[in-house]
N, CA, C and O atoms as a Tinker XYZ file with bonds, in Angstrom:
   516  protein
     1  N      2.846000    9.210000  -12.284000    73     2
     2  CA     2.411000    8.151000  -11.382000    64     1     3
     3  C      3.402000    8.052000  -10.241000    63     2     4     5
     4  O      4.616000    8.032000  -10.447000    81     3
     5  N      2.872000    7.990000   -9.051000    73     3     6
     6  CA     3.708000    7.888000   -7.856000    64     5     7
     7  C      3.226000    6.705000   -7.006000    63     6     8     9
     8  O      2.027000    6.553000   -6.773000    81     7
     9  N      4.162000    5.875000   -6.548000    73     7    10
    10  CA     3.869000    4.805000   -5.598000    64     9    11
    11  C      4.468000    5.247000   -4.271000    63    10    12    13
    12  O      5.668000    5.510000   -4.181000    81    11
    13  N      3.628000    5.329000   -3.237000    73    11    14
    14  CA     4.101000    5.815000   -1.937000    64    13    15
    15  C      3.212000    5.296000   -0.815000    63    14    16    17
    16  O      2.155000    4.711000   -1.052000    81    15
    17  N      3.666000    5.524000    0.402000    73    15    18
    18  CA     2.879000    5.135000    1.576000    64    17    19
    19  C      1.569000    5.915000    1.614000    63    18    20    21
    20  O      1.502000    7.076000    1.210000    81    19
    21  N      0.535000    5.249000    2.107000    73    19    22
    22  CA    -0.770000    5.880000    2.294000    64    21    23
    23  C     -0.668000    6.930000    3.387000    63    22    24    25
    24  O     -0.079000    6.673000    4.438000    81    23
    25  N     -1.228000    8.101000    3.157000    73    23    26
    26  CA    -1.277000    9.153000    4.166000    64    25    27
    27  C     -2.571000    9.014000    4.971000    63    26    28    29
    28  O     -3.578000    8.557000    4.430000    81    27
    29  N     -2.565000    9.395000    6.246000    73    27    30
    30  CA    -3.777000    9.240000    7.073000    64    29    31
    31  C     -5.020000    9.895000    6.470000    63    30    32    33
    32  O     -6.122000    9.362000    6.591000    81    31
    33  N     -4.849000   11.031000    5.833000    73    31    34
    34  CA    -6.009000   11.714000    5.256000    64    33    35
    35  C     -6.530000   11.040000    3.981000    63    34    36    37
    36  O     -7.543000   11.470000    3.428000    81    35
    37  N     -5.852000    9.992000    3.512000    73    35    38
    38  CA    -6.268000    9.283000    2.309000    64    37    39
    39  C     -6.971000    7.954000    2.602000    63    38    40    41
    40  O     -7.332000    7.224000    1.678000    81    39
    41  N     -7.161000    7.647000    3.865000    73    39    42
    42  CA    -7.744000    6.354000    4.221000    64    41    43
    43  C     -9.126000    6.167000    3.595000    63    42    44    45
    44  O     -9.418000    5.093000    3.068000    81    43
    45  N     -9.966000    7.174000    3.643000    73    43    46
    46  CA   -11.308000    7.033000    3.067000    64    45    47
    47  C    -11.247000    6.877000    1.555000    63    46    48    49
    48  O    -12.007000    6.086000    0.997000    81    47
    49  N    -10.381000    7.595000    0.884000    73    47    50
    50  CA   -10.245000    7.455000   -0.572000    64    49    51
    51  C     -9.771000    6.041000   -0.925000    63    50    52    53
    52  O    -10.231000    5.460000   -1.909000    81    51
    53  N     -8.865000    5.495000   -0.134000    73    51    54
    54  CA    -8.400000    4.122000   -0.362000    64    53    55
    55  C     -9.536000    3.134000   -0.138000    63    54    56    57
    56  O     -9.695000    2.178000   -0.898000    81    55
    57  N    -10.321000    3.364000    0.899000    73    55    58
    58  CA   -11.460000    2.485000    1.179000    64    57    59
    59  C    -12.460000    2.513000    0.021000    63    58    60    61
    60  O    -12.985000    1.473000   -0.377000    81    59
    61  N    -12.716000    3.687000   -0.507000    73    59    62
    62  CA   -13.640000    3.825000   -1.637000    64    61    63
    63  C    -13.107000    3.103000   -2.877000    63    62    64    65
    64  O    -13.873000    2.456000   -3.591000    81    63
    65  N    -11.817000    3.208000   -3.134000    73    63    66
    66  CA   -11.218000    2.500000   -4.257000    64    65    67
    67  C    -11.412000    0.997000   -4.104000    63    66    68    69
    68  O    -11.809000    0.318000   -5.051000    81    67
    69  N    -11.134000    0.482000   -2.918000    73    67    70
    70  CA   -11.300000   -0.954000   -2.676000    64    69    71
    71  C    -12.759000   -1.375000   -2.800000    63    70    72    73
    72  O    -13.058000   -2.407000   -3.401000    81    71
    73  N    -13.663000   -0.589000   -2.239000    73    71    74
    74  CA   -15.089000   -0.923000   -2.300000    64    73    75
    75  C    -15.574000   -0.989000   -3.745000    63    74    76    77
    76  O    -16.414000   -1.823000   -4.081000    81    75
    77  N    -15.057000   -0.129000   -4.587000    73    75    78
    78  CA   -15.482000   -0.081000   -5.987000    64    77    79
    79  C    -14.808000   -1.145000   -6.848000    63    78    80    81
    80  O    -15.166000   -1.327000   -8.012000    81    79
    81  N    -13.830000   -1.849000   -6.270000    73    79    82
    82  CA   -13.055000   -2.793000   -7.075000    64    81    83
    83  C    -12.964000   -4.180000   -6.458000    63    82    84    85
    84  O    -11.898000   -4.795000   -6.429000    81    83
    85  N    -14.107000   -4.664000   -5.964000    73    83    86
    86  CA   -14.201000   -6.046000   -5.541000    64    85    87
    87  C    -13.946000   -6.336000   -4.076000    63    86    88    89
    88  O    -13.985000   -7.497000   -3.669000    81    87
    89  N    -13.688000   -5.321000   -3.278000    73    87    90
    90  CA   -13.397000   -5.541000   -1.861000    64    89    91
    91  C    -14.476000   -4.978000   -0.941000    63    90    92    93
    92  O    -14.240000   -4.848000    0.260000    81    91
    93  N    -15.646000   -4.643000   -1.467000    73    91    94
    94  CA   -16.695000   -4.012000   -0.662000    64    93    95
    95  C    -17.052000   -4.841000    0.567000    63    94    96    97
    96  O    -17.319000   -4.283000    1.631000    81    95
    97  N    -17.061000   -6.150000    0.435000    73    95    98
    98  CA   -17.413000   -7.031000    1.553000    64    97    99
    99  C    -16.391000   -6.950000    2.689000    63    98   100   101
   100  O    -16.723000   -7.285000    3.826000    81    99
   101  N    -15.170000   -6.520000    2.416000    73    99   102
   102  CA   -14.119000   -6.455000    3.437000    64   101   103
   103  C    -13.916000   -5.043000    3.993000    63   102   104   105
   104  O    -13.292000   -4.885000    5.043000    81   103
   105  N    -14.429000   -4.015000    3.309000    73   103   106
   106  CA   -14.128000   -2.640000    3.720000    64   105   107
   107  C    -15.376000   -1.799000    3.971000    63   106   108   109
   108  O    -15.290000   -0.571000    4.005000    81   107
   109  N    -16.519000   -2.429000    4.146000    73   107   110
   110  CA   -17.773000   -1.692000    4.302000    64   109   111
   111  C    -17.790000   -0.810000    5.546000    63   110   112   113
   112  O    -18.330000    0.296000    5.518000    81   111
   113  N    -17.203000   -1.293000    6.629000    73   111   114
   114  CA   -17.206000   -0.555000    7.892000    64   113   115
   115  C    -15.977000    0.351000    7.952000    63   114   116   117
   116  O    -14.846000   -0.135000    7.937000    81   115
   117  N    -16.198000    1.672000    8.021000    73   115   118
   118  CA   -15.085000    2.623000    7.969000    64   117   119
   119  C    -14.153000    2.506000    9.176000    63   118   120   121
   120  O    -12.935000    2.604000    9.026000    81   119
   121  N    -14.710000    2.297000   10.364000    73   119   122
   122  CA   -13.869000    2.181000   11.557000    64   121   123
   123  C    -13.017000    0.910000   11.501000    63   122   124   125
   124  O    -11.837000    0.919000   11.854000    81   123
   125  N    -13.630000   -0.162000   11.057000    73   123   126
   126  CA   -12.892000   -1.425000   10.935000    64   125   127
   127  C    -11.783000   -1.302000    9.884000    63   126   128   129
   128  O    -10.684000   -1.826000   10.068000    81   127
   129  N    -12.081000   -0.610000    8.791000    73   127   130
   130  CA   -11.058000   -0.409000    7.759000    64   129   131
   131  C     -9.900000    0.431000    8.300000    63   130   132   133
   132  O     -8.739000    0.138000    8.011000    81   131
   133  N    -10.197000    1.452000    9.068000    73   131   134
   134  CA    -9.135000    2.270000    9.663000    64   133   135
   135  C     -8.244000    1.421000   10.574000    63   134   136   137
   136  O     -7.026000    1.604000   10.588000    81   135
   137  N     -8.831000    0.502000   11.329000    73   135   138
   138  CA    -8.047000   -0.415000   12.172000    64   137   139
   139  C     -7.222000   -1.364000   11.325000    63   138   140   141
   140  O     -6.073000   -1.662000   11.652000    81   139
   141  N     -7.811000   -1.839000   10.237000    73   139   142
   142  CA    -7.105000   -2.724000    9.319000    64   141   143
   143  C     -5.838000   -2.038000    8.797000    63   142   144   145
   144  O     -4.772000   -2.651000    8.736000    81   143
   145  N     -5.963000   -0.782000    8.430000    73   143   146
   146  CA    -4.807000   -0.007000    7.951000    64   145   147
   147  C     -3.799000    0.186000    9.075000    63   146   148   149
   148  O     -2.601000   -0.010000    8.874000    81   147
   149  N     -4.272000    0.566000   10.251000    73   147   150
   150  CA    -3.372000    0.808000   11.387000    64   149   151
   151  C     -2.591000   -0.436000   11.781000    63   150   152   153
   152  O     -1.459000   -0.332000   12.252000    81   151
   153  N     -3.178000   -1.605000   11.596000    73   151   154
   154  CA    -2.534000   -2.855000   11.989000    64   153   155
   155  C     -1.699000   -3.492000   10.882000    63   154   156   157
   156  O     -1.136000   -4.570000   11.076000    81   155
   157  N     -1.613000   -2.848000    9.739000    73   155   158
   158  CA    -0.806000   -3.353000    8.621000    64   157   159
   159  C      0.562000   -2.671000    8.644000    63   158   160   161
   160  O      0.651000   -1.457000    8.827000    81   159
   161  N      1.610000   -3.444000    8.460000    73   159   162
   162  CA     2.950000   -2.867000    8.487000    64   161   163
   163  C      3.300000   -2.113000    7.203000    63   162   164   165
   164  O      4.097000   -1.175000    7.233000    81   163
   165  N      2.721000   -2.509000    6.098000    73   163   166
   166  CA     3.023000   -1.868000    4.818000    64   165   167
   167  C      1.720000   -1.562000    4.092000    63   166   168   169
   168  O      0.930000   -2.463000    3.811000    81   167
   169  N      1.502000   -0.285000    3.791000    73   167   170
   170  CA     0.310000    0.150000    3.065000    64   169   171
   171  C      0.752000    1.203000    2.053000    63   170   172   173
   172  O      1.268000    2.255000    2.431000    81   171
   173  N      0.550000    0.919000    0.777000    73   171   174
   174  CA     0.988000    1.841000   -0.268000    64   173   175
   175  C     -0.141000    2.112000   -1.247000    63   174   176   177
   176  O     -1.083000    1.330000   -1.379000    81   175
   177  N     -0.018000    3.244000   -1.927000    73   175   178
   178  CA    -0.980000    3.631000   -2.942000    64   177   179
   179  C     -0.253000    4.059000   -4.204000    63   178   180   181
   180  O      0.912000    4.457000   -4.175000    81   179
   181  N     -0.970000    3.964000   -5.303000    73   179   182
   182  CA    -0.526000    4.543000   -6.565000    64   181   183
   183  C     -1.359000    5.797000   -6.763000    63   182   184   185
   184  O     -2.586000    5.747000   -6.683000    81   183
   185  N     -0.707000    6.914000   -7.019000    73   183   186
   186  CA    -1.403000    8.190000   -7.162000    64   185   187
   187  C     -1.103000    8.753000   -8.550000    63   186   188   189
   188  O      0.054000    8.865000   -8.955000    81   187
   189  N     -2.165000    9.103000   -9.268000    73   187   190
   190  CA    -2.053000    9.689000  -10.599000    64   189   191
   191  C     -2.823000   10.999000  -10.604000    63   190   192   193
   192  O     -4.039000   11.006000  -10.418000    81   191
   193  N     -2.130000   12.098000  -10.814000    73   191   194
   194  CA    -2.752000   13.431000  -10.822000    64   193   195
   195  C     -3.586000   13.674000   -9.574000    63   194   196   197
   196  O     -4.697000   14.197000   -9.661000    81   195
   197  N     -3.061000   13.299000   -8.419000    73   195   198
   198  CA    -3.726000   13.532000   -7.152000    64   197   199
   199  C     -4.813000   12.537000   -6.796000    63   198   200   201
   200  O     -5.415000   12.646000   -5.728000    81   199
   201  N     -5.081000   11.575000   -7.658000    73   199   202
   202  CA    -6.128000   10.576000   -7.415000    64   201   203
   203  C     -5.498000    9.224000   -7.099000    63   202   204   205
   204  O     -4.565000    8.788000   -7.774000    81   203
   205  N     -6.020000    8.567000   -6.062000    73   203   206
   206  CA    -5.556000    7.221000   -5.733000    64   205   207
   207  C     -6.163000    6.261000   -6.746000    63   206   208   209
   208  O     -7.383000    6.136000   -6.857000    81   207
   209  N     -5.276000    5.581000   -7.487000    73   207   210
   210  CA    -5.731000    4.657000   -8.524000    64   209   211
   211  C     -5.290000    3.222000   -8.239000    63   210   212   213
   212  O     -5.644000    2.303000   -8.979000    81   211
   213  N     -4.518000    3.030000   -7.169000    73   211   214
   214  CA    -4.076000    1.692000   -6.804000    64   213   215
   215  C     -3.785000    1.621000   -5.320000    63   214   216   217
   216  O     -3.501000    2.634000   -4.682000    81   215
   217  N     -3.858000    0.410000   -4.773000    73   215   218
   218  CA    -3.693000    0.204000   -3.341000    64   217   219
   219  C     -3.108000   -1.182000   -3.100000    63   218   220   221
   220  O     -3.450000   -2.136000   -3.799000    81   219
   221  N     -2.235000   -1.289000   -2.119000    73   219   222
   222  CA    -1.742000   -2.600000   -1.675000    64   221   223
   223  C     -1.393000   -2.506000   -0.196000    63   222   224   225
   224  O     -0.977000   -1.460000    0.301000    81   223
   225  N     -1.576000   -3.641000    0.500000    73   223   226
   226  CA    -1.199000   -3.679000    1.912000    64   225   227
   227  C     -0.650000   -5.046000    2.250000    63   226   228   229
   228  O     -0.959000   -6.041000    1.594000    81   227
   229  N      0.181000   -5.077000    3.300000    73   227   230
   230  CA     0.806000   -6.340000    3.700000    64   229   231
   231  C      1.111000   -6.337000    5.185000    63   230   232   233
   232  O      1.235000   -5.290000    5.822000    81   231
   233  N      1.227000   -7.542000    5.711000    73   231   234
   234  CA     1.707000   -7.779000    7.065000    64   233   235
   235  C      3.103000   -8.371000    6.912000    63   234   236   237
   236  O      3.301000   -9.285000    6.112000    81   235
   237  N      4.063000   -7.866000    7.663000    73   235   238
   238  CA     5.431000   -8.345000    7.501000    64   237   239
   239  C      6.231000   -8.110000    8.777000    63   238   240   241
   240  O      6.111000   -7.063000    9.414000    81   239
   241  N      7.052000   -9.102000    9.145000    73   239   242
   242  CA     7.911000   -8.937000   10.321000    64   241   243
   243  C      9.263000   -8.322000    9.959000    63   242   244   245
   244  O     10.093000   -8.098000   10.840000    81   243
   245  N      9.492000   -8.050000    8.678000    73   243   246
   246  CA    10.730000   -7.433000    8.177000    64   245   247
   247  C     11.972000   -8.272000    8.413000    63   246   248   249
   248  O     13.089000   -7.762000    8.318000    81   247
   249  N     11.798000   -9.544000    8.718000    73   247   250
   250  CA    12.941000  -10.428000    8.961000    64   249   251
   251  C     12.803000  -11.711000    8.143000    63   250   252   253
   252  O     13.736000  -12.116000    7.449000    81   251
   253  N     11.626000  -12.351000    8.229000    73   251   254
   254  CA    11.497000  -13.675000    7.658000    64   253   255
   255  C     10.234000  -13.887000    6.812000    63   254   256   257
   256  O     10.293000  -14.546000    5.774000    81   255
   257  N      9.101000  -13.339000    7.244000    73   255   258
   258  CA     7.826000  -13.664000    6.603000    64   257   259
   259  C      6.983000  -12.426000    6.306000    63   258   260   261
   260  O      6.968000  -11.456000    7.064000    81   259
   261  N      6.286000  -12.498000    5.177000    73   259   262
   262  CA     5.368000  -11.435000    4.805000    64   261   263
   263  C      4.126000  -12.012000    4.173000    63   262   264   265
   264  O      4.177000  -13.056000    3.523000    81   263
   265  N      3.018000  -11.339000    4.362000    73   263   266
   266  CA     1.747000  -11.746000    3.779000    64   265   267
   267  C      1.184000  -10.574000    2.994000    63   266   268   269
   268  O      0.829000   -9.550000    3.577000    81   267
   269  N      1.099000  -10.714000    1.695000    73   267   270
   270  CA     0.519000   -9.700000    0.830000    64   269   271
   271  C     -0.991000   -9.894000    0.865000    63   270   272   273
   272  O     -1.502000  -10.911000    0.396000    81   271
   273  N     -1.705000   -8.915000    1.424000    73   271   274
   274  CA    -3.121000   -9.101000    1.707000    64   273   275
   275  C     -4.057000   -8.534000    0.651000    63   274   276   277
   276  O     -5.025000   -9.195000    0.274000    81   275
   277  N     -3.797000   -7.344000    0.173000    73   275   278
   278  CA    -4.721000   -6.712000   -0.777000    64   277   279
   279  C     -3.919000   -5.996000   -1.860000    63   278   280   281
   280  O     -2.926000   -5.324000   -1.579000    81   279
   281  N     -4.366000   -6.153000   -3.090000    73   279   282
   282  CA    -3.832000   -5.381000   -4.216000    64   281   283
   283  C     -5.023000   -5.043000   -5.102000    63   282   284   285
   284  O     -5.785000   -5.926000   -5.493000    81   283
   285  N     -5.178000   -3.763000   -5.414000    73   283   286
   286  CA    -6.281000   -3.339000   -6.283000    64   285   287
   287  C     -5.841000   -2.142000   -7.120000    63   286   288   289
   288  O     -5.121000   -1.262000   -6.648000    81   287
   289  N     -6.289000   -2.131000   -8.369000    73   287   290
   290  CA    -6.038000   -1.009000   -9.273000    64   289   291
   291  C     -7.352000   -0.700000   -9.979000    63   290   292   293
   292  O     -8.059000   -1.617000  -10.398000    81   291
   293  N     -7.682000    0.572000  -10.115000    73   291   294
   294  CA    -8.913000    0.944000  -10.804000    64   293   295
   295  C     -8.875000    0.424000  -12.245000    63   294   296   297
   296  O     -7.810000    0.404000  -12.863000    81   295
   297  N    -10.017000    0.007000  -12.781000    73   295   298
   298  CA   -10.036000   -0.540000  -14.146000    64   297   299
   299  C     -9.426000    0.396000  -15.191000    63   298   300   301
   300  O     -8.768000   -0.068000  -16.123000    81   299
   301  N     -9.633000    1.692000  -15.050000    73   299   302
   302  CA    -9.105000    2.638000  -16.045000    64   301   303
   303  C     -7.581000    2.726000  -16.046000    63   302   304   305
   304  O     -6.991000    3.261000  -16.984000    81   303
   305  N     -6.947000    2.208000  -15.008000    73   303   306
   306  CA    -5.485000    2.275000  -14.912000    64   305   307
   307  C     -4.815000    0.896000  -14.952000    63   306   308   309
   308  O     -3.607000    0.790000  -14.740000    81   307
   309  N     -5.582000   -0.141000  -15.220000    73   307   310
   310  CA    -5.001000   -1.481000  -15.284000    64   309   311
   311  C     -4.207000   -1.666000  -16.568000    63   310   312   313
   312  O     -4.383000   -0.945000  -17.550000    81   311
   313  N     -3.325000   -2.664000  -16.523000    73   311   314
   314  CA    -2.470000   -3.030000  -17.652000    64   313   315
   315  C     -1.460000   -1.936000  -17.984000    63   314   316   317
   316  O     -1.037000   -1.789000  -19.131000    81   315
   317  N     -1.081000   -1.172000  -16.961000    73   315   318
   318  CA    -0.074000   -0.124000  -17.122000    64   317   319
   319  C      1.138000   -0.360000  -16.206000    63   318   320   321
   320  O      2.028000    0.487000  -16.118000    81   319
   321  N      1.165000   -1.501000  -15.534000    73   319   322
   322  CA     2.287000   -1.794000  -14.643000    64   321   323
   323  C      2.111000   -1.295000  -13.225000    63   322   324   325
   324  O      3.034000   -1.395000  -12.416000    81   323
   325  N      0.940000   -0.756000  -12.907000    73   323   326
   326  CA     0.709000   -0.200000  -11.574000    64   325   327
   327  C      0.638000   -1.306000  -10.527000    63   326   328   329
   328  O      1.245000   -1.186000   -9.463000    81   327
   329  N     -0.089000   -2.375000  -10.811000    73   327   330
   330  CA    -0.166000   -3.490000   -9.874000    64   329   331
   331  C      1.212000   -4.067000   -9.597000    63   330   332   333
   332  O      1.553000   -4.343000   -8.447000    81   331
   333  N      2.010000   -4.250000  -10.651000    73   331   334
   334  CA     3.381000   -4.749000  -10.484000    64   333   335
   335  C      4.196000   -3.808000   -9.602000    63   334   336   337
   336  O      4.918000   -4.251000   -8.708000    81   335
   337  N      4.078000   -2.518000   -9.858000    73   335   338
   338  CA     4.834000   -1.534000   -9.077000    64   337   339
   339  C      4.411000   -1.550000   -7.611000    63   338   340   341
   340  O      5.256000   -1.436000   -6.723000    81   339
   341  N      3.123000   -1.690000   -7.353000    73   339   342
   342  CA     2.638000   -1.769000   -5.973000    64   341   343
   343  C      3.220000   -2.992000   -5.266000    63   342   344   345
   344  O      3.722000   -2.885000   -4.147000    81   343
   345  N      3.152000   -4.147000   -5.915000    73   343   346
   346  CA     3.661000   -5.379000   -5.309000    64   345   347
   347  C      5.163000   -5.272000   -5.084000    63   346   348   349
   348  O      5.652000   -5.630000   -4.013000    81   347
   349  N      5.890000   -4.793000   -6.063000    73   347   350
   350  CA     7.351000   -4.664000   -5.915000    64   349   351
   351  C      7.701000   -3.718000   -4.769000    63   350   352   353
   352  O      8.642000   -3.970000   -4.017000    81   351
   353  N      6.949000   -2.639000   -4.638000    73   351   354
   354  CA     7.187000   -1.690000   -3.543000    64   353   355
   355  C      6.944000   -2.361000   -2.193000    63   354   356   357
   356  O      7.733000   -2.201000   -1.261000    81   355
   357  N      5.859000   -3.104000   -2.095000    73   355   358
   358  CA     5.499000   -3.785000   -0.850000    64   357   359
   359  C      6.535000   -4.833000   -0.465000    63   358   360   361
   360  O      6.995000   -4.850000    0.677000    81   359
   361  N      6.909000   -5.707000   -1.397000    73   359   362
   362  CA     7.791000   -6.821000   -1.039000    64   361   363
   363  C      9.252000   -6.413000   -0.930000    63   362   364   365
   364  O     10.031000   -7.106000   -0.276000    81   363
   365  N      9.641000   -5.315000   -1.548000    73   363   366
   366  CA    11.021000   -4.851000   -1.438000    64   365   367
   367  C     12.000000   -5.817000   -2.087000    63   366   368   369
   368  O     11.634000   -6.615000   -2.950000    81   367
   369  N     13.250000   -5.728000   -1.651000    73   367   370
   370  CA    14.305000   -6.524000   -2.289000    64   369   371
   371  C     14.992000   -7.495000   -1.354000    63   370   372   373
   372  O     16.000000   -8.095000   -1.731000    81   371
   373  N     14.484000   -7.669000   -0.154000    73   371   374
   374  CA    15.131000   -8.560000    0.809000    64   373   375
   375  C     14.877000  -10.018000    0.419000    63   374   376   377
   376  O     13.742000  -10.485000    0.507000    81   375
   377  N     15.921000  -10.747000   -0.012000    73   375   378
   378  CA    15.728000  -12.133000   -0.440000    64   377   379
   379  C     15.474000  -13.106000    0.711000    63   378   380   381
   380  O     15.143000  -14.266000    0.470000    81   379
   381  N     15.623000  -12.658000    1.945000    73   379   382
   382  CA    15.423000  -13.532000    3.098000    64   381   383
   383  C     13.983000  -13.567000    3.583000    63   382   384   385
   384  O     13.653000  -14.341000    4.483000    81   383
   385  N     13.121000  -12.742000    3.002000    73   383   386
   386  CA    11.711000  -12.738000    3.405000    64   385   387
   387  C     10.908000  -13.602000    2.429000    63   386   388   389
   388  O     10.947000  -13.388000    1.217000    81   387
   389  N     10.185000  -14.575000    2.971000    73   387   390
   390  CA     9.265000  -15.387000    2.177000    64   389   391
   391  C      7.912000  -14.687000    2.185000    63   390   392   393
   392  O      7.355000  -14.407000    3.246000    81   391
   393  N      7.397000  -14.410000    1.013000    73   391   394
   394  CA     6.102000  -13.748000    0.878000    64   393   395
   395  C      5.042000  -14.755000    0.462000    63   394   396   397
   396  O      5.292000  -15.611000   -0.387000    81   395
   397  N      3.857000  -14.654000    1.059000    73   395   398
   398  CA     2.729000  -15.503000    0.695000    64   397   399
   399  C      1.522000  -14.619000    0.390000    63   398   400   401
   400  O      1.463000  -13.460000    0.800000    81   399
   401  N      0.574000  -15.182000   -0.327000    73   399   402
   402  CA    -0.669000  -14.484000   -0.643000    64   401   403
   403  C     -1.709000  -15.506000   -1.026000    63   402   404   405
   404  O     -1.396000  -16.676000   -1.246000    81   403
   405  N     -2.939000  -15.063000   -1.104000    73   403   406
   406  CA    -4.036000  -15.903000   -1.587000    64   405   407
   407  C     -4.403000  -15.407000   -2.974000    63   406   408   409
   408  O     -4.663000  -14.218000   -3.163000    81   407
   409  N     -4.426000  -16.302000   -3.936000    73   407   410
   410  CA    -4.821000  -15.964000   -5.306000    64   409   411
   411  C     -5.905000  -16.950000   -5.731000    63   410   412   413
   412  O     -5.600000  -18.056000   -6.177000    81   411
   413  N     -7.156000  -16.554000   -5.596000    73   411   414
   414  CA    -8.269000  -17.458000   -5.840000    64   413   415
   415  C     -8.698000  -17.574000   -7.288000    63   414   416   417
   416  O     -9.317000  -18.569000   -7.665000    81   415
   417  N     -8.389000  -16.593000   -8.102000    73   415   418
   418  CA    -8.796000  -16.628000   -9.508000    64   417   419
   419  C     -7.577000  -16.900000  -10.386000    63   418   420   421
   420  O     -6.462000  -16.508000  -10.044000    81   419
   421  N     -7.786000  -17.562000  -11.501000    73   419   422
   422  CA    -6.660000  -17.904000  -12.374000    64   421   423
   423  C     -5.937000  -16.660000  -12.872000    63   422   424   425
   424  O     -4.721000  -16.695000  -13.063000    81   423
   425  N     -6.655000  -15.562000  -13.086000    73   423   426
   426  CA    -6.003000  -14.330000  -13.537000    64   425   427
   427  C     -5.053000  -13.800000  -12.464000    63   426   428   429
   428  O     -4.003000  -13.240000  -12.782000    81   427
   429  N     -5.419000  -13.975000  -11.200000    73   427   430
   430  CA    -4.533000  -13.554000  -10.109000    64   429   431
   431  C     -3.285000  -14.410000  -10.088000    63   430   432   433
   432  O     -2.180000  -13.892000   -9.928000    81   431
   433  N     -3.448000  -15.724000  -10.250000    73   431   434
   434  CA    -2.298000  -16.624000  -10.240000    64   433   435
   435  C     -1.331000  -16.258000  -11.368000    63   434   436   437
   436  O     -0.117000  -16.259000  -11.166000    81   435
   437  N     -1.860000  -15.946000  -12.548000    73   435   438
   438  CA    -1.005000  -15.564000  -13.670000    64   437   439
   439  C     -0.282000  -14.252000  -13.377000    63   438   440   441
   440  O      0.915000  -14.133000  -13.641000    81   439
   441  N     -1.000000  -13.266000  -12.834000    73   439   442
   442  CA    -0.390000  -11.974000  -12.507000    64   441   443
   443  C      0.737000  -12.139000  -11.492000    63   442   444   445
   444  O      1.850000  -11.661000  -11.714000    81   443
   445  N      0.451000  -12.811000  -10.385000    73   443   446
   446  CA     1.458000  -12.964000   -9.345000    64   445   447
   447  C      2.594000  -13.880000   -9.785000    63   446   448   449
   448  O      3.725000  -13.725000   -9.323000    81   447
   449  N      2.310000  -14.826000  -10.667000    73   447   450
   450  CA     3.356000  -15.673000  -11.216000    64   449   451
   451  C      4.400000  -14.871000  -11.965000    63   450   452   453
   452  O      5.586000  -15.198000  -11.921000    81   451
   453  N      3.969000  -13.820000  -12.654000    73   451   454
   454  CA     4.904000  -12.945000  -13.369000    64   453   455
   455  C      5.815000  -12.183000  -12.410000    63   454   456   457
   456  O      6.858000  -11.670000  -12.816000    81   455
   457  N      5.423000  -12.109000  -11.142000    73   455   458
   458  CA     6.213000  -11.395000  -10.143000    64   457   459
   459  C      7.031000  -12.339000   -9.262000    63   458   460   461
   460  O      7.583000  -11.924000   -8.243000    81   459
   461  N      7.106000  -13.601000   -9.658000    73   459   462
   462  CA     7.942000  -14.558000   -8.948000    64   461   463
   463  C      7.237000  -15.436000   -7.934000    63   462   464   465
   464  O      7.879000  -16.271000   -7.297000    81   463
   465  N      5.937000  -15.270000   -7.769000    73   463   466
   466  CA     5.185000  -16.121000   -6.850000    64   465   467
   467  C      4.896000  -17.453000   -7.538000    63   466   468   469
   468  O      4.620000  -17.493000   -8.737000    81   467
   469  N      4.960000  -18.529000   -6.779000    73   467   470
   470  CA     4.663000  -19.857000   -7.309000    64   469   471
   471  C      3.666000  -20.538000   -6.375000    63   470   472   473
   472  O      3.634000  -20.243000   -5.180000    81   471
   473  N      2.851000  -21.450000   -6.914000    73   471   474
   474  CA     1.943000  -22.191000   -6.034000    64   473   475
   475  C      2.744000  -22.939000   -4.971000    63   474   476   477
   476  O      3.826000  -23.459000   -5.244000    81   475
   477  N      2.208000  -22.987000   -3.777000    73   475   478
   478  CA     2.904000  -23.616000   -2.658000    64   477   479
   479  C      2.306000  -24.967000   -2.328000    63   478   480   481
   480  O      1.092000  -25.162000   -2.397000    81   479
   481  N      3.162000  -25.883000   -1.974000    73   479   482
   482  CA     2.710000  -27.193000   -1.529000    64   481   483
   483  C      2.712000  -27.288000   -0.005000    63   482   484   485
   484  O      2.335000  -28.320000    0.551000    81   483
   485  N      3.136000  -26.214000    0.676000    73   483   486
   486  CA     3.271000  -26.286000    2.133000    64   485   487
   487  C      2.328000  -25.349000    2.879000    63   486   488   489
   488  O      2.234000  -25.436000    4.104000    81   487
   489  N      1.642000  -24.475000    2.199000    73   487   490
   490  CA     0.766000  -23.521000    2.892000    64   489   491
   491  C     -0.566000  -24.160000    3.250000    63   490   492   493
   492  O     -1.079000  -25.015000    2.528000    81   491
   493  N     -1.111000  -23.732000    4.367000    73   491   494
   494  CA    -2.441000  -24.140000    4.797000    64   493   495
   495  C     -3.166000  -22.888000    5.232000    63   494   496   497
   496  O     -2.537000  -21.863000    5.494000    81   495
   497  N     -4.465000  -22.957000    5.311000    73   495   498
   498  CA    -5.207000  -21.809000    5.801000    64   497   499
   499  C     -6.383000  -22.251000    6.651000    63   498   500   501
   500  O     -6.970000  -23.314000    6.446000    81   499
   501  N     -6.700000  -21.407000    7.601000    73   499   502
   502  CA    -7.916000  -21.574000    8.403000    64   501   503
   503  C     -8.806000  -20.423000    8.002000    63   502   504   505
   504  O     -8.548000  -19.278000    8.372000    81   503
   505  N     -9.839000  -20.709000    7.259000    73   503   506
   506  CA   -10.668000  -19.662000    6.682000    64   505   507
   507  C    -11.588000  -19.030000    7.705000    63   506   508   509
   508  O    -12.007000  -19.662000    8.674000    81   507
   509  N    -11.891000  -17.759000    7.461000    73   507   510
   510  CA   -12.839000  -17.047000    8.336000    64   509   511
   511  C    -14.236000  -17.582000    8.084000    63   510   512   513
   512  O    -14.518000  -18.127000    7.017000    81   511
   513  N    -15.093000  -17.426000    9.053000    73   511   514
   514  CA   -16.461000  -17.935000    8.920000    64   513   515
   515  C    -17.358000  -16.944000    8.222000    63   514   516
   516  O    -18.543000  -17.214000    8.028000    81   515
């Protein structure tokens, strides 16, 4: 298993992984997805035997704030530490960066809680239409 930056030739494989794992509504348009990747500062994949089995992306200024936007692992590779490894790779070790994310399901809150994320009393959001 390897966690590394997404290569340009892997963008479609990453899009397919996301589409098959609950993100189809956000990645249906291939051109828009390519722009989404290009505009993200951190994009990593988990690769097992040449196959992309996990994906994560984030927006980050590398100084103060980061937003973890997407994390997905194929069902056949879940519960093996891949999601944790993706998140740890994305957030790095800089203690001066505050990371935020949206966790809408209780299972997500439990997963991210194990990685040091806590519910926030100060975050607000303006939702897309």
